Each structure stands twice: as C-alpha cells, then as structure tokens.
C-alpha angles and dihedrals in degrees: 000000000000117000137209133215117232143176127011127216130246130251134195121202126173123218118129133359133022099254119111124203123171118210140158111288119243089039104045136005125209116234134203134154121203118208113254144148117302096242135145091257090056093052093047092048092048094048094047093045092052092048091047092050091053092048092049093050092053091047097251095137096167091058091044090054092050093049095045089049089057091045089052091055088055094044092054087067095058122103120274111276095031107141093212089079098059090038091057092044089054092047094050091046090053092052091048088052091051088051091051092247092134098157091058094044098055100064090046092053091047092051092047090051093050092049094048090048089051094047102036104021126244097295107057132119090245091056091049092051094052091045089056093047093048090047090053091050089054091047091053088053093050092250094135098156090055094045098053100065090048092052093046093048092049091049092050092050094050094046090050097050101030106026129243098290104055124119090240089058088052089056091050091049091049092051091051091045093056092047090055090046089054087054090050092248090135101161091056091043092053093050092049093048094047089054091048092051093049093050094047096045094044093051104034104023136244097287099048109130092228090061092070095076092050091049089050092050093049087053091050090056093047090049091051088053089051090246093137099160090054093046099053100067090049091053092047094047091050091050093049093051093048095046089053096046102034107023131250096280101051119122090239090057088053089056091053091050091049091052092050086052090054091051092048090050093054090047089055093246095133099166091052091046092053091050092052093045093049094050091046091051093048091054096042097047090049094048105030104028128241099287104054118124090238089058087056091052092052092046089050091051093049089048091052089052093049090048090054089051093050093249091136101161092053091044094052093051091052093046093052091050091048091049092051092051094046094046090053098042106036136058111271093248096051113134091226089066090052091049092056092044092053092048092048091047091053090049092051090052088054089054095046099253095128100158094056089042091055092050092051092047091052089051090051092047090053090053094046093049096044142032 
C-alpha cells in the first residue's frame, strides 16, 4: 500500500516584537520577544534562535537542531518563569521530530508543556500549541489513543480563548482530521478538514503559505475515499504554494511530490508516479539524510510501484531498505513497519520464497494485532 504524508506541527520562537501569531511550521514561524535583562545569555539565545529559525525555514533541520541546542543552553540560565525556556524546548522538539528523532523530541515537548502550564495556566495558546505538537508526535509513532485527547484538549483551549473561527483552531481541526483519517474514520475526517480549510482561507486568504498543508491533507482524505479527481487539484495547489514560498528543493516540497506520486499510482499512471517519487527521494535524501522515516515512506512507495510493474528485484531491495529504516526509527508496533512487512511478504510469495514470506507475515500480524 502506498502512503501519504500529512499535517505539520507548530512552532513558536521569540526574537523581536511582542506580537504572537501561530501558523503551520515549515511555512511560517510565530515570533515573540519577552522583555528581559540585557545579558550575555540573552544575546547568545537571541542569536542562536534567529539562526535556527532561518535554518528551519530553508529546510536545514540538522543546522536548526544544532542552533536550537545552543539556544537551549542559554535559555537554561534565565530566571524561573521565563517563557523563552519552554519556547526553545518546543522548538528543538519540533526539529527533532522533523528529523525522525522521536525519542528525543518527546521529553522536550513534555517539559515545555509542564513549564507553559506552570507559567500561563492550563488554558493558554502556548499550552494549546505544544499539545498539538505532542499529539502529532504520537500520531507519527502510531500512538493514536494517546494523540487524540491531546488534540481535543488543544482544540478546546483555542476555541475558548480565540473563538471558533481562528487560524489556530483550523490547525487543531486539521490535526484531529488526519488522526481520524489514519483510523479510517473518513467521514469525520472530511468534515473536520473542510471546516479547517474554510476558516484558514477566510481569515488568511487563498495564497497564504500555511494553507498548503491543509490543501494537501484534504487531498489525502479524498484519495483515501478513492475520489481521485477531487484530490488532484488540491495536491497541485498545495505544491504550487509551497514551491513559491519555500523553493523547489525544500523537504516539504518533496512531501507534496511524493503525495502526487501516490495519487498517480492509484490512478494507474505509473510513469508519472515514478517521476514524482524519484524527485521526492532526491530532495529528501539530500536534505534529511538516508535514514529518515520519511525516506522509508518514499522507498516503500517506490517499491510498491515496482512490484506492480513486475520489477521484483528492484522492489525487494527498496522494501528491505525501508524496513531497516523503519525498524530503527519507529516503535516496534508501528503500523508502518507492518505495512512494509506485508508488502515484502507478498513479494516473496510471488518469487516462491514461501517460508520467509510466512515468517514476515506472522511478524506483521503480531504488530497489527498488538501494540
């Protein structure tokens, strides 16, 4: 089965000016600077945060992680109650999540959440943002039951403090929609995503960079419902917005290309699908490295295509590489591991290696039935 990538988390970083705006990460970053003493730690924190922000926006996540790590060292020296510490924790956690370093991201998100709850109380926009980011981390790990209450709490907080038609509420709705889509609750997912899209487009306009992820996610849902003709214009519009705002070689653009490849595959347009997958892989491997979970997803999708074309040797090599990456990067019960195991098992049956195929299928069944 071919797979899509969906929603991105949110990040708040504080350099200059008191205004706060929350947007989808990878297309916009919210900025706020709190007044504080003009000390060396402040200047170091500010310089590293600005450099990290720039690296994140251009898709250089390794550099962003290094810079946010340095900013965190500076933030640890601030007085108790300074919001720059939880903000930096949230930012570094987000970058780790983008790098597939999920085990390192979770404790940072949890610490950021606890600090924001202590400083702001349980119903602040900062709390809602971290709840959404932690929920997305759990979703990426296949921990759906843990993700849902975080998403719903974040949505309730934002609706209470901002009202039902704010762009932050749209982000919460989109997160919840994609979680329900992952659970095959597609009618609910569609309704949530349509509401999210309407809010975002009405408030920020049809060309806002943050709209691209919501358009992409609406297309994912339509594709899952086999509504291919409805999905395609949403995918293409998302790609066009991201190429304009981020550049043609950004990791987010690679995700859009990969998703268009998935759609083309299901439409039976195999040559087009391979072209999209190849371009997506080239960008992602250059920007994320060869062992990122999103690389595994793209390898898996290309392998599924080759399998459908009867290119079994090429397919097997890609599936084994995808399985190795996923087994190293994801929890052992993650459904993505089972998906690759099932596909590889089917391929081995086609090539007469039934004993190995049966063993892989049993391993996949154990994952699908447990966790």
